[in-house]
C-alpha positions in Angstrom: 0.0 -0.2 -0.1 1.6 3.3 -1.0 -0.5 5.6 0.9 -2.5 4.8 4.1 -4.9 7.7 3.5 -7.0 5.9 0.9 -5.4 2.4 0.3 -5.2 2.5 -3.9 -2.3 1.1 -5.5 -0.4 3.6 -8.2 -1.7 2.2 -11.0 -5.3 2.5 -9.6 -4.6 6.3 -8.9 -3.4 6.5 -12.3 -7.0 5.2 -13.6 -8.7 7.8 -11.3 -6.9 10.7 -12.9 -7.6 9.5 -16.2 -4.0 8.7 -17.0 -2.6 5.6 -19.0 1.4 4.7 -19.1 2.4 5.3 -22.3 4.7 2.7 -24.2 8.1 3.1 -23.2 9.9 5.6 -25.4 12.6 4.3 -27.7 16.3 5.6 -27.2 17.3 8.4 -29.3 21.2 7.2 -29.3 23.5 4.7 -27.9 21.5 3.8 -23.9 18.4 2.2 -22.6 15.6 3.9 -21.4 16.1 2.6 -17.5 18.5 0.2 -15.4 17.7 -1.6 -12.3 20.2 -2.2 -9.9 20.2 -2.6 -6.1 16.6 -2.2 -5.6 16.4 1.0 -7.4 15.4 1.9 -11.2 17.3 4.7 -12.9 15.9 6.2 -16.0 17.7 8.0 -18.8 16.4 11.7 -19.7 12.7 11.3 -20.7 11.4 13.8 -23.2 7.9 15.2 -23.4 6.7 13.0 -26.3 3.4 11.7 -27.0 3.5 8.5 -29.4 7.2 9.8 -30.8 6.3 13.5 -31.1 7.2 16.3 -28.7 4.4 18.1 -27.4 6.3 21.4 -27.8 9.8 22.7 -28.9 11.6 25.8 -28.2 12.9 27.3 -24.9 10.5 28.0 -21.9 9.9 31.6 -21.6 10.5 32.6 -25.1 8.6 30.1 -27.8 7.1 28.1 -24.9 5.1 29.4 -22.2 4.9 28.3 -18.6 1.9 26.5 -18.8 2.8 24.6 -21.6 6.3 23.4 -20.0 4.4 22.3 -16.9 2.5 20.1 -19.0 6.0 19.0 -20.8 6.9 18.4 -17.4 3.9 16.1 -16.8 4.3 14.2 -20.1 8.1 13.4 -19.4 7.2 12.3 -16.0 4.4 9.8 -17.3 7.5 8.7 -20.0 9.8 7.9 -17.2 7.4 6.3 -15.0 6.8 4.3 -18.2 10.3 3.2 -18.2 10.7 2.8 -14.5 7.6 0.5 -14.4 9.2 -1.7 -17.1 12.1 -2.4 -15.6 10.2 -3.2 -12.1 7.7 -5.4 -13.4 4.8 -2.9 -13.3 3.7 0.7 -11.7 2.7 -1.0 -8.7 5.8 -2.5 -7.7 7.4 0.9 -7.5 7.4 1.5 -3.8 8.5 5.1 -4.0 9.7 8.0 -6.0 13.5 8.6 -4.5 14.7 11.4 -7.0 13.7 13.7 -10.0 16.0 15.8 -12.0 14.2 18.1 -14.4 16.2 20.0 -17.2 14.2 22.9 -18.4 15.5 24.5 -22.0 15.2 28.2 -20.6 15.5 31.8 -22.1 18.2 33.6 -20.6 15.8 35.6 -18.5 13.7 32.6 -17.6 14.0 31.7 -13.8 10.7 29.6 -12.8 12.5 26.2 -13.7 10.8 25.0 -10.2 7.1 26.0 -11.1 8.1 24.0 -14.5 9.3 20.8 -12.5 6.3 21.1 -10.2 4.4 19.8 -13.0 6.2 16.3 -12.7 6.1 16.5 -8.6 2.8 17.4 -8.2 1.8 14.1 -10.7 4.0 11.8 -8.9 2.3 13.2 -5.6 -0.8 12.6 -7.3 0.0 8.6 -8.4 2.1 7.6 -5.1 0.6 9.6 -2.5 3.0 10.4 0.7 5.5 8.2 -1.1 5.7 10.2 -4.2 7.5 13.0 -2.1 11.0 13.2 -3.5 14.3 15.1 -3.6 14.4 17.0 -6.7 16.4 19.6 -8.9 15.1 21.6 -11.4 18.0 23.1 -13.7 17.9 25.9 -16.8 19.6 24.8 -19.9 20.7 26.2 -23.0 19.2 23.5 -25.1 17.9 19.8 -24.9 17.7 17.0 -27.5 15.3 17.4 -30.8 14.5 21.0 -29.2 12.5 20.0 -26.4 11.4 22.5 -23.7 11.8 19.7 -20.7 13.7 16.5 -20.0 13.4 14.6 -17.0 15.1 11.8 -15.1 13.6 9.6 -12.4 15.1 7.3 -9.8 12.7 5.1 -8.0 12.8 2.1 -5.5 11.1 -0.8 -6.2 9.7 -3.7 -4.2 12.1 -7.1 -3.8 9.9 -8.6 -5.9 11.0 -6.9 -8.7 14.1 -8.2 -8.9 
């Protein structure tokens, strides 16, 4: 049980939100989407793609507005969860979210990277309850692969049954 408040599993919470984990995104180069080690799953950077297409491109604070960037972080978070769940043997084998790193391709004057990253952090809280609370970095960068506005890395703890 991931949250004593309601007793729902992460997959049940995801369904209540009207969301479905996407297929694991194919890597753009020589790496794998996720690796399991020592009871944890580490994902590669995940972009905000839906069916292989970025939902937005450009710099946040210039071509991409704050609300679109927040949604991009949510989409990247779902993609990262899909990669982690594939390694863990399913979403319900993820015991807790440990660490989230959100890279935001930012216009030089944009300084709201933490608000963008909240799109992912709040989603993890909705899915995992108190076990979705995590450490996080929100980092402004000049450019990301394919001109994506956001890229997200995730570390989760998985149940022993997953290994």
